[in-house]
C-alpha positions as CSV (number, residue, x, y, z in Angstrom):
1,M,-14.5,53.9,-26.6
2,R,-12.9,57.2,-27.4
3,N,-13.9,58.8,-24.4
4,F,-12.6,55.9,-22.3
5,I,-9.2,56.0,-24.2
6,A,-9.1,59.7,-23.5
7,A,-10.0,59.3,-19.8
8,A,-7.3,56.6,-19.2
9,A,-4.9,58.9,-21.0
10,A,-5.7,61.7,-18.6
11,A,-5.3,59.2,-15.4
12,L,-2.1,57.9,-16.5
13,L,-0.6,61.8,-17.0
14,A,-2.2,62.8,-13.5
15,F,0.5,60.9,-11.6
16,P,2.9,63.1,-10.0
17,A,6.5,63.0,-11.3
18,S,8.8,61.2,-8.4
19,A,11.3,63.3,-6.6
20,Q,13.6,60.5,-7.6
21,S,14.1,59.2,-11.4
22,P,12.0,56.2,-11.8
23,P,13.4,53.0,-12.8
24,P,14.0,52.3,-16.4
25,P,11.0,51.0,-18.3
26,K,10.7,47.3,-19.1
27,L,9.7,48.1,-22.9
28,L,10.5,50.6,-25.3
29,V,8.1,51.1,-28.3
30,V,9.8,53.0,-31.3
31,I,7.1,53.9,-33.7
32,S,8.1,55.1,-37.0
33,V,5.2,57.0,-39.3
34,D,6.4,56.8,-42.8
35,Q,6.3,60.2,-44.5
36,F,5.0,61.8,-41.6
37,S,6.6,65.2,-41.8
38,A,6.5,68.1,-39.2
39,D,4.4,69.9,-41.5
40,L,1.5,67.4,-41.4
41,F,2.1,67.0,-37.5
42,D,1.9,70.8,-36.9
43,E,-1.3,71.2,-39.1
44,Y,-3.3,68.0,-37.6
45,R,-2.0,68.3,-33.9
46,P,-5.2,70.5,-32.9
47,Q,-7.5,67.6,-34.3
48,F,-5.6,64.6,-32.8
49,T,-7.9,63.0,-29.7
50,G,-6.5,59.6,-29.6
51,G,-2.8,58.1,-29.6
52,L,-1.2,61.1,-31.2
53,A,-2.6,63.4,-28.7
54,R,-1.7,61.3,-25.9
55,L,2.3,61.2,-27.3
56,A,2.1,64.9,-27.9
57,S,1.5,65.6,-24.1
58,G,5.1,64.3,-23.6
59,T,8.2,66.0,-24.9
60,V,7.7,67.1,-28.7
61,F,10.6,68.1,-30.6
62,R,8.6,69.8,-33.5
63,N,11.8,70.7,-35.5
64,G,13.3,67.2,-35.7
65,Y,15.3,66.5,-38.7
66,E,16.3,63.9,-41.0
67,S,19.3,66.0,-41.4
68,H,20.6,64.3,-44.5
69,A,19.9,64.8,-48.1
70,N,18.9,61.5,-49.6
71,T,15.5,61.5,-47.7
72,D,14.1,58.2,-48.4
73,T,12.6,55.2,-46.3
74,C,15.9,53.3,-45.9
75,P,18.0,55.8,-44.9
76,G,15.7,57.6,-42.5
77,H,15.1,54.5,-40.8
78,S,18.6,53.5,-40.5
79,T,19.1,56.6,-38.3
80,I,16.5,56.2,-35.9
81,L,18.0,53.3,-33.7
82,T,21.5,53.3,-34.7
83,G,22.0,56.9,-33.6
84,D,24.1,57.5,-36.9
85,H,23.7,59.2,-40.1
86,P,23.5,57.6,-43.5
87,A,27.3,58.3,-44.1
88,R,28.0,56.2,-41.1
89,T,25.2,53.5,-41.4
90,G,26.0,52.9,-45.1
91,I,22.2,53.1,-45.8
92,I,22.8,56.1,-48.6
93,G,19.3,55.3,-50.4
94,N,16.7,52.6,-50.8
95,T,19.1,51.6,-53.7
96,W,22.2,52.3,-55.1
97,V,24.6,51.2,-57.9
98,D,27.5,48.5,-57.4
99,Q,29.1,48.0,-60.7
100,S,31.6,45.6,-59.0
101,L,28.7,42.8,-58.5
102,R,29.0,39.6,-60.4
103,R,25.2,39.5,-61.0
104,P,23.8,41.1,-64.1
105,D,21.8,43.3,-61.9
106,K,24.1,46.3,-60.5
107,V,21.5,48.0,-58.6
108,V,21.4,47.3,-54.7
109,Y,18.4,47.2,-52.5
110,C,19.1,48.6,-48.9
111,S,17.7,45.3,-47.3
112,D,19.1,43.0,-50.1
113,D,21.7,40.3,-49.9
114,P,23.4,40.6,-53.2
115,Q,25.5,37.3,-52.8
116,A,22.0,35.6,-52.5
117,P,21.6,33.1,-55.6
118,G,19.7,34.4,-58.1
119,S,19.0,37.8,-56.3
120,S,18.3,41.3,-57.8
121,H,17.3,44.5,-56.4
122,S,13.5,43.6,-57.2
123,E,13.7,39.8,-56.4
124,Y,15.8,39.7,-53.2
125,R,16.5,37.7,-50.3
126,V,15.9,40.3,-47.2
127,S,19.0,40.7,-45.1
128,A,20.4,43.2,-42.7
129,I,24.0,42.8,-44.3
130,Q,24.0,46.3,-45.8
131,L,23.6,47.8,-42.5
132,R,27.4,48.8,-40.9
133,V,26.3,49.5,-37.6
134,P,24.7,48.0,-34.6
135,T,21.1,49.3,-33.6
136,L,19.8,49.9,-30.1
137,G,18.1,46.3,-30.0
138,D,21.6,44.9,-31.1
139,L,23.6,46.6,-28.3
140,L,20.9,45.6,-25.7
141,K,21.1,42.2,-26.7
142,A,25.2,42.1,-26.4
143,R,24.4,43.4,-22.9
144,S,21.9,41.3,-21.9
145,P,21.0,38.4,-24.2
146,E,17.6,38.0,-22.3
147,S,16.2,41.1,-23.7
148,R,14.2,40.7,-26.9
149,N,14.6,42.9,-30.0
150,V,11.4,42.7,-32.0
151,A,10.1,44.7,-35.0
152,V,7.0,44.7,-37.2
153,A,6.5,47.1,-40.0
154,G,4.5,47.4,-43.4
155,K,8.1,47.5,-45.3
156,D,10.8,45.2,-45.0
157,R,13.4,48.2,-45.1
158,A,11.9,49.8,-42.1
159,A,11.9,46.5,-39.9
160,V,15.2,45.7,-40.8
161,M,16.7,48.9,-40.4
162,M,15.2,49.6,-36.9
163,S,15.9,46.2,-35.6
164,G,19.5,45.6,-37.1
165,H,21.6,42.4,-37.1
166,R,20.2,40.5,-33.8
167,A,16.2,40.5,-34.0
168,D,14.4,37.8,-32.2
169,Q,11.3,38.2,-34.3
170,R,11.0,40.5,-37.4
171,W,7.8,40.8,-39.3
172,Y,6.9,42.8,-42.3
173,W,4.3,42.9,-45.2
174,N,5.4,41.5,-48.4
175,G,2.3,42.3,-50.4
176,K,0.4,39.5,-49.6
177,Q,0.9,38.7,-45.9
178,F,3.3,39.4,-42.8
179,T,6.6,37.3,-43.6
180,S,9.8,37.0,-41.8
181,D,13.7,36.8,-42.9
182,L,14.8,35.2,-39.7
183,V,15.8,31.6,-40.1
184,G,14.8,29.1,-37.5
185,V,12.6,31.3,-35.6
186,R,9.3,30.0,-34.7
187,P,6.4,32.3,-35.4
188,P,4.4,33.5,-32.2
189,P,0.7,32.6,-32.8
190,S,-0.7,36.3,-33.3
191,V,1.4,36.1,-36.8
192,A,-1.2,33.3,-38.3
193,G,-4.1,35.2,-36.5
194,A,-3.1,38.5,-38.0
195,N,-2.4,37.0,-41.6
196,A,-5.8,35.4,-41.5
197,A,-7.6,38.6,-40.2
198,V,-6.0,40.6,-43.1
199,A,-6.9,38.3,-45.8
200,R,-10.4,38.4,-44.6
201,L,-10.1,42.2,-44.5
202,I,-8.7,42.6,-48.0
203,A,-11.2,40.2,-49.4
204,T,-14.1,42.3,-48.1
205,P,-14.9,45.6,-50.0
206,A,-14.5,49.0,-48.1
207,P,-17.1,51.6,-49.2
208,G,-14.8,54.5,-47.8
209,L,-14.6,56.6,-44.8
210,Q,-16.8,59.5,-43.6
211,P,-15.1,62.8,-43.8
212,P,-15.8,65.1,-40.9
213,P,-16.0,68.9,-41.8
214,F,-12.4,69.3,-41.3
215,C,-11.3,66.9,-44.0
216,S,-14.3,67.4,-46.5
217,A,-13.0,71.2,-46.5
218,K,-10.0,69.6,-48.4
219,A,-12.1,67.7,-50.7
220,Q,-10.9,69.6,-54.0
221,P,-10.4,67.3,-57.0
222,I,-6.9,68.0,-58.5
223,P,-6.4,67.4,-62.2
224,V,-3.2,65.4,-62.8
225,Q,-2.0,65.1,-66.3
226,G,-1.8,61.2,-67.2
227,H,-3.6,60.5,-64.0
228,A,-7.1,60.5,-62.4
229,P,-7.9,63.7,-60.2
230,V,-6.9,63.2,-56.8
231,G,-7.8,65.1,-53.5
232,A,-11.3,64.2,-52.9
233,G,-11.3,60.5,-52.1
234,T,-12.6,58.5,-49.5
235,L,-10.1,55.7,-49.2
236,A,-12.8,53.5,-50.6
237,R,-11.5,49.9,-51.6
238,A,-12.6,47.0,-53.8
239,A,-12.5,43.6,-52.7
240,G,-8.9,42.1,-53.4
241,D,-7.5,45.3,-53.9
242,E,-4.2,44.9,-52.2
243,D,-2.7,48.1,-53.4
244,S,-5.2,50.3,-52.1
245,F,-5.1,48.1,-48.8
246,E,-1.7,49.4,-48.2
247,A,-2.9,53.0,-49.0
248,S,-5.4,52.8,-46.2
249,P,-5.5,53.0,-42.2
250,E,-6.3,49.5,-42.3
251,F,-2.8,48.8,-43.2
252,D,-1.5,50.3,-40.1
253,G,-4.2,48.7,-38.0
254,G,-2.9,45.5,-39.0
255,V,0.6,46.3,-38.2
256,L,-0.7,47.6,-34.6
257,A,-2.6,44.7,-34.3
258,L,0.3,42.4,-35.0
259,A,2.7,44.4,-32.6
260,A,0.3,43.9,-29.9
261,G,0.0,40.3,-30.8
262,L,3.6,39.9,-30.3
263,V,3.3,41.9,-27.0
264,R,0.9,39.4,-25.8
265,D,2.8,36.2,-27.2
266,M,6.3,37.1,-26.1
267,H,5.2,38.6,-22.7
268,L,7.5,41.8,-23.9
269,G,8.3,44.0,-21.0
270,Q,7.8,41.4,-18.5
271,G,11.2,39.7,-18.4
272,S,14.2,40.4,-16.3
273,A,15.8,42.8,-18.8
274,P,14.2,45.6,-20.9
275,D,12.9,44.8,-24.4
276,V,12.7,46.8,-27.6
277,L,9.6,46.7,-30.1
278,S,10.0,48.7,-33.5
279,V,6.9,49.5,-35.1
280,G,7.2,50.8,-38.6
281,L,3.8,52.1,-40.0
282,S,3.8,52.7,-44.0
283,A,0.1,53.6,-45.1
284,T,0.8,57.5,-44.6
285,D,3.7,57.0,-47.2
286,Y,1.4,55.3,-49.7
287,V,-1.4,57.8,-49.3
288,G,1.0,60.6,-49.7
289,H,2.7,58.9,-52.8
290,R,-0.9,58.1,-54.5
291,Y,-2.9,61.4,-53.5
292,G,-0.4,63.9,-52.1
293,T,-0.1,65.4,-48.7
294,E,-2.9,68.1,-48.3
295,G,-6.1,66.3,-49.7
296,Q,-9.1,64.8,-48.1
297,E,-7.3,61.3,-48.4
298,M,-4.2,62.1,-46.2
299,C,-6.6,64.1,-43.7
300,L,-8.9,60.9,-43.4
301,N,-5.6,58.6,-42.9
302,L,-4.2,61.0,-40.1
303,L,-7.6,61.2,-37.9
304,E,-7.6,57.3,-38.3
305,L,-3.8,56.7,-37.4
306,D,-4.5,58.8,-34.4
307,R,-7.2,56.4,-33.3
308,E,-5.2,53.3,-34.2
309,I,-2.1,54.4,-32.3
310,G,-4.5,55.3,-29.1
311,D,-6.2,51.9,-29.4
312,F,-2.5,50.4,-29.5
313,L,-1.5,52.5,-26.4
314,T,-4.8,51.4,-24.6
315,Y,-3.8,47.7,-25.1
316,L,-0.5,48.1,-23.7
317,D,-1.8,50.1,-20.7
318,G,-3.8,46.8,-20.0
319,T,-1.0,44.7,-19.8
320,G,0.4,46.5,-16.7
321,V,3.9,46.7,-18.4
322,D,6.2,49.9,-17.6
323,Y,6.7,51.2,-21.2
324,A,7.9,54.4,-22.9
325,V,7.2,55.4,-26.4
326,A,9.3,57.3,-29.0
327,L,7.6,58.5,-32.4
328,T,9.2,60.0,-35.2
329,A,9.2,59.5,-39.1
330,D,11.6,58.5,-41.8
331,H,11.2,61.5,-43.9
332,G,8.7,64.3,-45.0
333,G,7.1,64.9,-48.2
334,Q,6.1,67.3,-50.5
335,D,2.4,67.6,-51.8
336,L,1.8,67.3,-55.7
337,P,2.9,70.3,-57.6
338,E,-0.4,71.1,-59.2
339,R,-2.0,71.6,-55.9
340,L,0.9,73.3,-54.5
341,R,0.4,75.7,-57.3
342,L,-3.2,76.5,-56.5
343,H,-2.1,77.2,-53.0
344,G,0.5,79.5,-53.8
345,V,3.8,78.0,-54.7
346,P,4.2,79.2,-58.4
347,D,7.6,77.4,-58.9
348,A,6.3,73.9,-57.9
349,Q,6.8,71.7,-61.1
350,R,7.7,68.3,-62.2
351,V,11.0,67.2,-63.2
352,D,12.2,67.3,-66.9
353,P,12.1,64.0,-68.1
354,A,15.5,64.8,-70.1
355,L,17.3,64.9,-66.7
356,A,17.0,61.1,-66.6
357,A,20.5,59.6,-66.3
358,R,20.1,57.4,-69.2
359,A,19.0,60.4,-71.4
360,V,22.0,62.7,-70.3
361,G,24.3,59.8,-70.4
362,S,23.3,59.3,-74.3
363,S,23.7,62.6,-74.9
364,I,27.0,62.8,-73.4
365,G,28.2,59.7,-75.3
366,A,26.8,61.1,-78.8
367,K,29.1,64.3,-77.6
368,L,32.1,62.5,-76.8
369,G,32.1,59.4,-79.0
370,L,31.7,57.2,-76.0
371,S,29.6,53.9,-76.2
372,G,27.3,52.3,-73.5
373,P,24.9,54.0,-71.1
374,V,27.9,56.2,-69.7
375,L,25.5,57.2,-66.7
376,F,23.6,55.0,-64.2
377,G,21.2,56.5,-61.7
378,D,17.8,58.7,-61.6
379,V,16.8,62.3,-62.4
380,S,18.7,63.4,-59.2
381,G,20.7,62.2,-56.2
382,D,23.6,59.7,-56.8
383,I,24.6,59.4,-60.4
384,Y,27.3,56.8,-61.5
385,I,29.7,56.7,-64.3
386,D,30.0,53.6,-66.4
387,H,33.1,52.0,-65.0
388,S,33.8,50.0,-68.1
389,L,34.9,53.4,-69.7
390,S,38.9,54.0,-69.6
391,S,39.8,56.3,-66.5
392,A,40.5,59.0,-69.2
393,D,37.0,58.8,-70.6
394,R,35.5,58.8,-67.3
395,A,37.1,61.7,-66.3
396,R,35.9,63.5,-69.6
397,A,32.2,62.2,-69.2
398,L,32.5,63.4,-65.3
399,Q,33.5,66.8,-66.5
400,E,30.6,67.0,-69.1
401,A,28.1,65.5,-66.8
402,V,28.7,68.2,-64.2
403,R,28.7,70.9,-66.9
404,S,25.3,69.7,-68.6
405,Y,23.4,69.2,-65.1
406,R,24.5,72.3,-63.6
407,S,23.2,74.3,-66.9
408,H,19.8,72.8,-66.5
409,P,17.4,75.4,-64.8
410,Q,15.7,72.7,-62.7
411,V,19.0,71.8,-60.8
412,A,20.2,73.7,-57.7
413,A,23.5,72.1,-57.4
414,V,26.0,69.3,-58.4
415,F,28.6,68.1,-56.1
416,T,31.4,65.7,-57.3
417,H,32.5,62.6,-55.2
418,D,35.7,64.4,-54.3
419,E,34.0,67.7,-53.2
420,I,31.6,65.6,-50.9
421,A,34.5,63.5,-49.8
422,H,36.6,66.5,-48.7
423,T,33.7,68.3,-46.8
424,P,34.0,67.7,-43.2
425,M,30.6,66.1,-41.6
426,P,28.6,68.9,-40.0
427,T,28.3,69.4,-36.0
428,T,26.0,72.5,-36.1
429,S,22.2,72.4,-35.8
430,P,20.9,70.4,-38.7
431,D,18.6,73.5,-39.8
432,K,22.0,75.2,-40.4
433,W,23.5,72.9,-42.6
434,S,24.4,73.8,-46.2
435,L,23.5,71.9,-49.2
436,I,26.8,70.0,-49.5
437,E,26.7,69.3,-45.8
438,R,23.3,67.6,-46.1
439,V,25.0,65.7,-49.0
440,R,27.9,64.7,-46.9
441,A,25.5,63.2,-44.3
442,S,24.5,61.0,-47.0
443,F,27.8,60.1,-48.6
444,D,29.6,56.8,-48.6
445,A,32.9,56.6,-50.1
446,Q,32.1,53.1,-51.4
447,R,28.6,53.2,-52.3
448,S,27.8,56.8,-53.3
449,G,28.0,58.1,-57.1
450,D,30.7,59.8,-58.9
451,F,28.4,63.0,-58.4
452,V,25.2,64.2,-56.9
453,V,22.5,66.1,-58.5
454,V,20.2,68.3,-56.4
455,L,17.1,69.6,-57.7
456,K,15.9,73.1,-57.0
457,E,13.3,73.5,-54.3
458,H,9.6,72.3,-55.2
459,V,10.8,70.5,-58.2
460,T,9.3,67.0,-57.9
461,P,11.4,64.2,-59.1
462,I,8.4,62.5,-60.9
463,G,8.3,63.4,-64.6
464,H,5.7,61.0,-66.2
465,V,3.0,60.3,-63.8
466,T,1.9,56.5,-63.2
467,R,0.8,55.3,-59.7
468,S,2.6,58.0,-57.5
469,V,1.7,61.8,-57.9
470,A,4.0,63.1,-55.2
471,T,6.9,61.8,-53.4
472,H,10.2,63.0,-51.2
473,G,13.8,62.4,-51.2
474,S,15.2,65.9,-51.4
475,P,17.5,67.7,-49.2
476,W,14.8,70.4,-48.6
477,D,13.3,70.9,-45.3
478,Y,9.7,69.9,-46.2
479,D,11.3,66.5,-46.7
480,R,13.9,66.4,-43.9
481,R,11.8,68.1,-41.0
482,V,9.7,65.6,-38.8
483,P,8.3,65.3,-35.3
484,I,10.1,63.8,-32.6
485,L,8.0,62.5,-29.5
486,F,8.8,61.0,-26.2
487,W,6.1,59.8,-24.0
488,R,6.2,57.9,-20.6
489,P,3.3,57.7,-18.1
490,G,3.7,60.0,-15.4
491,F,6.1,62.2,-17.2
492,R,4.9,65.9,-18.3
493,G,6.9,67.0,-21.2
494,A,6.8,70.2,-23.2
495,T,7.0,71.1,-27.1
496,V,10.4,72.0,-27.9
497,Q,11.4,74.5,-30.6
498,V,15.1,73.9,-30.7
499,P,16.0,71.7,-33.6
500,A,16.8,67.7,-32.8
501,D,18.0,65.2,-34.9
502,T,16.8,61.7,-35.5
503,V,20.1,60.3,-34.7
504,D,19.5,61.9,-31.2
505,I,16.7,59.1,-30.7
506,M,18.8,56.0,-29.8
507,P,21.2,57.7,-27.3
508,T,18.2,59.2,-25.6
509,L,16.5,55.9,-25.2
510,A,19.7,54.3,-24.6
511,A,20.0,56.8,-21.2
512,L,16.5,56.0,-20.5
513,I,17.2,52.2,-19.9
514,E,20.7,52.8,-18.6
515,L,22.5,51.5,-21.5
516,P,26.2,52.9,-21.8
517,L,27.5,54.0,-25.2
518,A,31.2,54.5,-25.5
519,P,31.9,58.2,-26.1
520,G,32.0,59.3,-29.9
521,S,30.5,55.7,-30.9
522,V,27.2,57.5,-32.2
523,D,26.6,60.4,-33.9
524,G,23.8,61.6,-31.9
525,H,23.5,62.8,-28.2
526,C,21.0,62.3,-25.5
527,L,18.2,64.9,-25.5
528,D,17.4,66.9,-22.5
529,G,13.7,67.4,-21.4
530,T,12.9,64.1,-22.0
531,P,12.0,61.1,-19.8
532,A,15.5,60.4,-20.1
533,T,18.4,61.4,-17.6
534,C,21.2,62.7,-19.7
535,S,24.8,62.9,-18.4
536,H,26.7,65.2,-21.0
């Protein structure tokens, strides 16, 4: 089976490029691999033999960037098919605080409709209402209503942010099954089939994967205080363990199987106008959080991901549809600090829990004689001052909070709302951006905090370990740098060292399907050297 896939890929790539530009593809497939850093892509690229190997034969921007500071899932996905930074999409984080909300819960989830009765950031009605700009699928449907804008993902926020406001079908995993927020949309037959197949899979125990030598060389148990050792697992799973299912290649396999089913049921790519299929693969993120990025678990996951994507592309080959693929990630990720120290990063450490906004706010309140929580937020990122305080007390609290955070040895920088607002949006190459420019790209005047705390490099913002041992979200390059790949049958690309930005993906794909964009309407630009013909 694997040899057949390799042969099919080689045959496709053997077609000589036409002297004239080929017609636009009828189906755009945009794949986001959650927490797939450029570091992981570089490390594992020689090991790939399936779908990722095929896509790597196209154009590879190995220095792609999710260039903003808050490198979380929702902001990253909001850049991929809008062409805009979070400062423009309005998606500044997975969550933010809105103290003007009438509901008791003032935290807003990025795919949450806070006006829904009884909603909270954890019990929410999925919606694209928070996304302030259109996606490629939205613009395509405005031009040609017969085009289909379809998304399937492991997370609702990935599906929502990539498809936007005018999705024809949108399916995502809710912890139990694939579901949709779209009202009045009839599910294609493949949805019930995928849910039944996944239910059977979860009900059956998985003994774990057999590691090849490349993976077994990484099998070193890493002690983590308050947590079982990680690093030498085989992704085994007990029957009925839904959490472990999400942190396994089977999860991505289920998403890709449903994506293939939607292609079949909806005849995507076979209509009179081009279609867009967005696919969000989440297992890599769950594996990274639960086990870190450099152990045997991630190795097994990535090699299986390569195989799963290869099977999906082989299915697309069999449909006869003229398709093109873009693949990237919503953010990168950092390994757990305990293993980083073993690998020669002596300053890797966990954040001091005393940096939690509630703890700092309590200290400030005691010092200044202020009641209430004073501060809302986490240990870093956007921090909000309690708006029930008087304006004079808010000013005092801000001054003391900035002083307190800046004096902490784990803090790299603190920027106030006004400092960020007065910083121009950067226009240079994303690898050259200063810290405050990265923060500016994540800034929304209405949604962002009163100040932003940036932890020093290699400080993991997990103080007390529970389920997650590692994470992302920082403005440092291990979280910002991601691969960006473009592939189309018959197109021979190259590996490009020049930095690119995920906001460049949408205008590049728009050029590929000849969808005009108004000058200045998006932050990104069309990338040369791809299957698209750019006109600058």
